N, C-alpha and C positions, 0 to 999 in steps of 0.2 A: 073312286077304288073304296075297294070291297074292304067291311068292317070298319071305316072311318066312319067317324060319327058326322054330320051337316054341322057346315059351318055356324048356320046360324039364321036366321031373320038379317041379321045385323050387314052379312054382306052382299053386297047387291050383286055381285057378277059372281055365280058360283062355280061355273066352270075354269073363270081365267083364276081365282083363290085355290081350287082342287088343281089346277093347272102348274102355279105357285109351288104348291106346298109338295108337288111331286118332283121338282127338281129341286126341293129342299129348302125351301123359304120359311123363315119362321112364321107362327099364327098369325102371329101382330101385321110382319111387312106384308104376307101375304092380303089380307083384308084392306091392310092398308092402299095396296096399289087395287087391288079387285074394285075396294070405293073410290078412286080418284078419278074428279071429273074429266072428262076427255079421255081416261086411257084407254079405251077402245081405238078412239084417234090418233095414238102417238105412232111411231116408229115409220120403218119403211121409204124415208124420204130420201137415204142418200144413195149415193151411183152405185148397179154393181163395181166390182175392182176391175172387169175387164174393158169396163169402161171409163176409167179412169186414168190419167198419165202414171211413167214409171214413177217422176219424180211426186205427184203427191200418194201414192204408195209408198215412195221411201218415207216420207213425211211422217205419215200415222203410224209406220214400221217405229221410226222414231219417239213418237210420240211414248208409244207401247212399251219399247225399249228391245223390239229383236234385235238378237246379235246375228254379226254376220250380213245383214243386209246393204252395205257396202256393195259388198259382187254378187246380191241376189240377181238374176231375172225379174224381168215387170210378171210373169208367173211365178215364182217364187215365193216374191214376197204376195202376189195375193193371197200364195197357198198360206205362207206362215200366218199374215193377217187372220185366216178365217180359222187357223187352228190353232192361234193364240186365246 
């Protein structure tokens, strides 16, 4: 980002650090995440919503507290989870 100072040599993954800062994370949290061991290998293991059952989408919606989930279709549950 223009005008922003370099995070310094203590940050191992400067691109990830800058992306997190752009999302609004604090300097400390961004540095902690960018320096964490194996951070580049985490994530991406969950199935696509379309590949999951309506029941599993319903349970996920229940966990995050989506209102009106009992009357939603599978597509509506997937949309609600994506935009929540």
